[in-house]
VOBA-1610 file (N, C-alpha, C; in pm, whole numbers, padded with zeros to 5 digits, always signed):
BEGIN
Met-01035-00167-01537Met-01021-00164-01391Met-01140-00088-01332Thr-01198-00143-01230Thr-01310-00079-01162Thr-01262+00042-01083Asp-01333+00153-01098Asp-01300+00275-01025Asp-01378+00273-00893His-01309+00238-00785His-01374+00229-00654His-01419+00365-00603Phe-01352+00470-00646Phe-01396+00604-00607Phe-01534+00631-00666Leu-01553+00590-00791Leu-01681+00606-00858Leu-01790+00524-00788Thr-01756+00403-00747Thr-01850+00318-00674Thr-01907+00391-00554Phe-01821+00466-00484Phe-01863+00538-00364Phe-01908+00680-00393Gly-01895+00722-00518Gly-01937+00857-00554Gly-01852+00966-00493Ile-01721+00939-00482Ile-01630+01039-00423Ile-01520+01072-00522Asp-01454+01187-00500Asp-01345+01230-00586Asp-01224+01139-00571Arg-01145+01134-00675Arg-01018+01059-00671Arg-00915+01141-00595Thr-00905+01115-00467Thr-00808+01184-00382Thr-00732+01082-00299Phe-00613+01122-00256Phe-00533+01033-00172Phe-00586+01027-00029Asn-00650+01134+00015Asn-00706+01138+00149Asn-00858+01146+00139Val-00924+01071+00225Val-01071+01074+00227Val-01118+01090+00371Asp-01240+01136+00382Asp-01304+01144+00514Asp-01350+01003+00548Arg-01281+00939+00642Arg-01310+00798+00673Arg-01449+00779+00730Asp-01496+00874+00810Asp-01632+00861+00865Asp-01735+00866+00752Arg-01715+00958+00660Arg-01806+00970+00546Arg-01800+00845+00457Leu-01679+00793+00438Leu-01661+00672+00359Leu-01735+00554+00424Glu-01720+00540+00554Glu-01787+00430+00623Glu-01938+00445+00619Lys-01985+00568+00636Lys-02129+00592+00628Lys-02182+00555+00490Arg-02110+00595+00386Arg-02149+00563+00248Arg-02145+00413+00224Phe-02045+00346+00281Phe-02035+00200+00270Phe-02162+00134+00325His-02203+00176+00444His-02323+00116+00505His-02449+00148+00423Glu-02455+00269+00369Glu-02570+00304+00283Glu-02576+00213+00160Leu-02462+00198+00093Leu-02458+00115-00027Leu-02487-00031+00005Gln-02432-00078+00115Gln-02456-00217+00153Gln-02603-00241+00190Ser-02664-00145+00256Ser-02805-00165+00293Ser-02894-00170+00170Gln-02855-00102+00062Gln-02934-00103-00062Gln-02915-00232-00141Ser-02796-00288-00136Ser-02768-00402-00224Ser-02743-00533-00152His-02748-00534-00021His-02715-00657+00051His-02805-00772+00005Pro-02746-00889-00023Pro-02823-01003-00073Pro-02942-01042+00016Asp-02931-01020+00147Asp-03042-01056+00237Asp-03169-00975+00207Arg-03153-00859+00149Arg-03270-00776+00115Arg-03341-00828-00010His-03280-00922-00078His-03334-00969-00206His-03359-01119-00210Val-03381-01180-00093Val-03400-01325-00089Val-03526-01371-00163Ser-03627-01286-00168Ser-03751-01327-00236Ser-03755-01281-00382Ala-03648-01216-00427Ala-03643-01167-00566Ala-03607-01280-00662Glu-03619-01250-00789Glu-03581-01345-00892Glu-03432-01382-00877Thr-03396-01497-00927Thr-03259-01545-00918Thr-03161-01444-00976Glu-03195-01388-01089Glu-03106-01291-01154Glu-03081-01170-01064Arg-03185-01120-00999Arg-03170-01004-00910Arg-03088-01040-00787Arg-03109-01161-00734Arg-03030-01205-00618Arg-02882-01214-00654Glu-02852-01266-00772Glu-02713-01276-00817Glu-02654-01138-00840Gln-02735-01047-00895Gln-02690-00910-00916Gln-02660-00843-00781Ala-02747-00864-00683Ala-02727-00805-00550Ala-02600-00860-00486Leu-02576-00988-00505Leu-02455-01049-00450Leu-02330-00989-00516Ala-02333-00970-00648Ala-02220-00910-00720Ala-02200-00765-00676Glu-02311-00690-00662Glu-02299-00551-00617Glu-02240-00543-00477Ser-02286-00629-00389Ser-02236-00631-00252Ser-02087-00664-00250Ser-02046-00758-00333Ser-01905-00794-00343Ser-01822-00677-00394Asp-01873-00606-00496Asp-01803-00488-00550Asp-01790-00378-00445Ile-01895-00358-00368Ile-01893-00255-00263Ile-01788-00291-00157Asn-01784-00419-00118Asn-01684-00463-00020Asn-01542-00443-00072Ala-01520-00479-00199Ala-01387-00461-00260Ala-01349-00313-00263Ala-01445-00229-00300Ala-01419-00086-00305Ala-01385-00031-00167Tyr-01460-00074-00068Tyr-01435-00028+00069Tyr-01297-00071+00117Arg-01260-00196+00091Arg-01126-00244+00131Arg-01016-00162+00064Ala-01037-00126-00061Ala-00936-00049-00135Ala-00926+00096-00087Leu-01036+00151-00041Leu-01039+00295-00010Leu-01021+00329+00138Arg-01042+00236+00228Arg-01044+00272+00370Arg-00905+00299+00429Glu-00799+00241+00370Glu-00664+00261+00423Glu-00580+00341+00322Pro-00490+00425+00371Pro-00414+00515+00283Pro-00331+00447+00174Ile-00259+00341+00206Ile-00170+00280+00107Ile-00250+00209-00004Pro-00346+00123+00029Pro-00424+00063-00080Pro-00500+00167-00162Arg-00547+00273-00097Arg-00619+00380-00169Arg-00525+00451-00266Ala-00404+00483-00221Ala-00307+00549-00308Ala-00269+00457-00423Lys-00249+00331-00393Lys-00215+00234-00497Lys-00327+00228-00602His-00451+00224-00556His-00565+00219-00648His-00571+00346-00733Leu-00550+00460-00671Leu-00559+00586-00744Leu-00454+00593-00855Val-00329+00562-00824Val-00225+00571-00927Val-00246+00466-01036Glu-00296+00350-00998Glu-00323+00246-01098Glu-00437+00286-01191Leu-00536+00359-01140Leu-00644+00408-01225Leu-00592+00496-01337Tyr-00484+00567-01310Tyr-00425+00658-01409Tyr-00315+00591-01492Gly-00299+00460-01477Gly-00203+00388-01560Gly-00063+00376-01504Phe-00049+00384-01373Phe+00081+00368-01309Phe+00077+00246-01216Pro+00081+00126-01273Pro+00072+00007-01189Pro+00194-00009-01099Ile+00169-00038-00976Ile+00276-00054-00878Ile+00366-00171-00916Ser+00311-00275-00973Ser+00391-00392-01009Ser+00499-00358-01112Asp+00484-00248-01186Asp+00584-00207-01285Asp+00699-00128-01222Gln+00687-00094-01096Gln+00789-00014-01029Gln+00895-00107-00970Lys+00992-00145-01050Lys+01091-00244-01009Lys+01221-00183-00960Ser+01242-00056-00982Ser+01370+00003-00945Ser+01376+00030-00795Val+01479-00023-00734Val+01501-00002-00592Val+01621+00091-00580Pro+01610+00194-00497Pro+01721+00288-00484Pro+01851+00217-00445Pro+01965+00261-00500Pro+02094+00196-00469Pro+02121+00191-00319Gly+02083+00295-00246Gly+02104+00295-00101Gly+02030+00183-00032Leu+01915+00149-00082Leu+01838+00041-00023Leu+01900-00095-00057Leu+01959-00108-00175Leu+02026-00233-00211Leu+02142-00260-00116Met+02212-00154-00077Met+02321-00171+00019Met+02265-00218+00154Thr+02151-00162+00192Thr+02088-00202+00317Thr+02045-00348+00310Val+01992-00391+00196Val+01951-00530+00178Val+02071-00623+00195Met+02180-00589+00128Met+02299-00674+00139Met+02352-00677+00283Glu+02350-00561+00348Glu+02394-00555+00487Glu+02303-00639+00575Ala+02174-00628+00552Ala+02078-00706+00632Ala+02100-00856+00612Gln+02119-00898+00487Gln+02143-01040+00460Gln+02269-01088+00532Glu+02372-01006+00528Glu+02498-01040+00594Glu+02478-01054+00745Lys+02407-00957+00805Lys+02387-00960+00950Lys+02294-01073+00993Ile+02195-01105+00908Ile+02107-01217+00939Ile+02188-01346+00938Ala+02275-01362+00839Ala+02360-01481+00832Ala+02453-01488+00954Glu+02510-01375+00993Glu+02596-01372+01113Glu+02516-01412+01236Phe+02395-01360+01246Phe+02311-01391+01362Phe+02277-01539+01366Glu+02236-01593+01250Glu+02194-01734+01245Glu+02312-01828+01267Asn+02433-01786+01229Asn+02550-01874+01240Asn+02637-01845+01362Ala+02595-01751+01445Ala+02674-01714+01563Ala+02688-01835+01655Lys+02811-01859+01698Lys+02839-01976+01781Lys+02822-01949+01930Asp+02848-01825+01970Asp+02837-01795+02113Asp+02738-01681+02136Arg+02703-01666+02260Arg+02602-01568+02300Arg+02644-01425+02265Glu+02771-01391+02285Glu+02819-01255+02259Glu+02809-01221+02110Ala+02851-01314+02025Ala+02843-01290+01879Ala+02697-01275+01836Lys+02611-01357+01895Lys+02468-01350+01862Lys+02411-01214+01906Gln+02450-01167+02025Gln+02403-01038+02075Gln+02454-00923+01989Asp+02578-00931+01946Asp+02633-00827+01857Asp+02555-00821+01726Ala+02530-00938+01669Ala+02452-00943+01544Ala+02310-00892+01567Met+02252-00925+01682Met+02117-00879+01716Met+02115-00727+01724Asn+02214-00667+01787Asn+02221-00521+01798Asn+02235-00456+01660Glu+02313-00517+01574Glu+02329-00464+01439Glu+02199-00476+01359Leu+02126-00585+01381Leu+01996-00600+01315Leu+01898-00494+01366Leu+01904-00465+01495Leu+01818-00361+01552Leu+01850-00226+01487Ala+01977-00198+01465Ala+02016-00072+01400Ala+01961-00068+01257Ile+01961-00181+01189Ile+01907-00187+01052Ile+01757-00160+01054Val+01687-00219+01149Val+01543-00195+01162Val+01516-00046+01184Glu+01593+00016+01270Glu+01576+00160+01295Glu+01602+00241+01169Glu+01704+00203+01092Glu+01735+00271+00966Glu+01619+00256+00868Leu+01564+00135+00860Leu+01452+00110+00770Leu+01330+00192+00810Glu+01305+00201+00940Glu+01191+00280+00986Glu+01212+00428+00952Gly+01334+00475+00962Gly+01364+00613+00924Gly+01342+00636+00775Gln+01383+00541+00693Gln+01362+00552+00549Gln+01212+00548+00516Arg+01139+00463+00587Arg+00994+00455+00565Arg+00926+00586+00603Glu+00969+00646+00712Glu+00913+00774+00753Glu+00939+00882+00648Ala+01060+00881+00591Ala+01093+00979+00486Ala+01005+00958+00363Ile+00982+00834+00328Ile+00893+00803+00214Ile+00752+00851+00246Asp+00705+00824+00367Asp+00569+00865+00404Asp+00555+01017+00403Glu+00658+01088+00443Glu+00653+01235+00439Glu+00640+01284+00295Glu+00717+01226+00204Glu+00709+01267+00064Glu+00574+01228+00004Arg+00525+01109+00040Arg+00393+01066-00007Arg+00286+01164+00039Asp+00292+01202+00166Asp+00194+01296+00222Asp+00200+01430+00150Ser+00321+01475+00118Ser+00337+01602+00048Ser+00273+01597-00091Ile+00299+01490-00163Ile+00239+01473-00297Ile+00088+01463-00285Ala+00040+01388-00186Ala-00104+01368-00168Ala-00173+01501-00139Lys-00116+01582-00052Lys-00177+01711-00019Lys-00183+01801-00142Lys-00075+01802-00219Lys-00073+01883-00340Lys-00179+01834-00438Trp-00187+01703-00458Trp-00285+01644-00550Trp-00428+01676-00505Asp-00453+01656-00377Asp-00589+01668-00324Asp-00643+01810-00326Thr-00556+01909-00336Thr-00603+02049-00336Thr-00634+02100-00476Ser-00613+02017-00577Ser-00639+02059-00716Ser-00745+01969-00779Met-00804+02020-00885Met-00899+01940-00963Met-00821+01863-01069His-00861+01739-01093His-00793+01656-01192His-00896+01584-01277Ser-00861+01564-01401Ser-00945+01487-01491Ser-00940+01340-01450Asn-01049+01269-01472Asn-01049+01125-01450Asn-00990+01051-01570Asp-00963+01124-01676Asp-00907+01068-01798Asp-00755+01090-01795Ala-00679+00981-01788Ala-00533+00991-01780Ala-00474+01069-01896Ala-00536+01060-02012Ala-00484+01132-02129Ala-00495+01283-02113Gln-00583+01329-02025Gln-00604+01472-02004Gln-00514+01532-01895Leu-00436+01448-01830Leu-00349+01497-01722Leu-00231+01574-01779Ser-00184+01673-01705Ser-00065+01748-01744Ser+00058+01663-01716Asn+00170+01703-01773Asn+00296+01632-01747Asn+00330+01636-01598Ser+00303+01749-01535Ser+00329+01763-01392Ser+00245+01664-01311Glu+00118+01650-01347Glu+00031+01555-01276Glu+00080+01412-01296Lys+00122+01382-01418Lys+00174+01248-01446Lys+00302+01221-01368Glu+00388+01322-01356Glu+00510+01307-01277Glu+00477+01280-01130Glu+00379+01351-01077Glu+00339+01331-00938Glu+00288+01189-00917Leu+00204+01142-01008Leu+00150+01006-00995Leu+00259+00901-01012Gly+00350+00925-01105Gly+00461+00833-01124Gly+00550+00825-01001Arg+00577+00941-00942Arg+00658+00943-00820Arg+00584+00875-00705Met+00453+00898-00695Met+00375+00832-00590Met+00381+00680-00607Ala+00368+00632-00729Ala+00376+00489-00754Ala+00512+00434-00712Gln+00618+00507-00744Gln+00752+00465-00705Gln+00766+00461-00553Leu+00713+00562-00485Leu+00722+00566-00338Leu+00644+00451-00274Ile+00528+00420-00328Ile+00448+00309-00275Ile+00525+00178-00291Ser+00588+00160-00406Ser+00667+00040-00432Ser+00786+00032-00337Glu+00857+00142-00321Glu+00973+00145-00230Glu+00929+00117-00087Arg+00816+00173-00048Arg+00766+00152+00089Arg+00734+00005+00112Ala+00672-00059+00013Ala+00639-00201+00025Ala+00768-00283+00039Tyr+00868-00247-00038Tyr+00997-00316-00032Tyr+01060-00298+00105Leu+01058-00175+00155Leu+01112-00148+00288Leu+01039-00226+00396Glu+00908-00232+00384Glu+00828-00303+00484Glu+00860-00452+00483Thr+00873-00509+00364Thr+00909-00651+00354Thr+01046-00676+00417Leu+01140-00588+00389Leu+01274-00600+00446Leu+01270-00585+00597Arg+01194-00489+00646Arg+01183-00468+00792Arg+01125-00591+00860Ile+01020-00649+00801Ile+00958-00769+00857Ile+01057-00885+00859Ser+01134-00899+00751Ser+01233-01007+00743Ser+01341-00992+00849Val+01391-00870+00866Val+01495-00847+00966Val+01439-00868+01107Thr+01318-00820+01130Thr+01255-00839+01262Thr+01234-00988+01290Ala+01191-01063+01189Ala+01172-01207+01205Ala+01304-01273+01243Ala+01411-01236+01175Ala+01543-01294+01205Ala+01584-01263+01348Arg+01556-01140+01392Arg+01591-01102+01530Arg+01517-01187+01632His+01401-01239+01594His+01321-01321+01685His+01340-01470+01660Gly+01444-01502+01582Gly+01477-01641+01559Gly+01389-01713+01458Lys+01316-01638+01377Lys+01229-01697+01276Lys+01297-01687+01140Pro+01257-01770+01045Pro+01318-01763+00912Pro+01298-01625+00850Ala+01401-01575+00785Ala+01396-01443+00722Ala+01415-01461+00572Phe+01317-01414+00496Phe+01326-01423+00351Phe+01329-01282+00295Ile+01441-01245+00237Ile+01454-01113+00178Ile+01456-01131+00028Gln+01353-01073-00036Gln+01345-01082-00182Gln+01380-00948-00242His+01452-00952-00352His+01481-00829-00426His+01499-00861-00572
//
């Protein structure tokens, strides 16, 4: 896996200075942009194109907090795709949401539809509250991580560091699940098809 932090020459942290990151992005792009190498040999032009593509991928991964956190934990061997456990409380919310979406879609009169709509709104608010709680815990872990020095070698991490990264991976996975559920419920409230996967 390519280390995008290394591409930009920055430490593996959950939070980065976005202005500095953008400045570094422009510096790297100006050095390797394919337009600067149009008169070069074919091999150099292809290399410049590959470098430019790598820089763009690195920038996309690092500029936003969630993709950056996902990249960081994956670098240490905690792939988000392996985080399949959904908290039992969220499963209840999923079942409730599916039930209310079905009620909304099958409502025969305006009053029943409005009642189901109000219940869906309450579910959206609950999901947003859960997402905020996840984001608070993510921020807490990120601040703790960012204030310490860490090895780039996963084998050199302490058990505590591994626990933090594992928990971060789980939170990112849960947040993605919550976001998908929130989008599905919101779509249903607006009369669009709602697909809830779990």
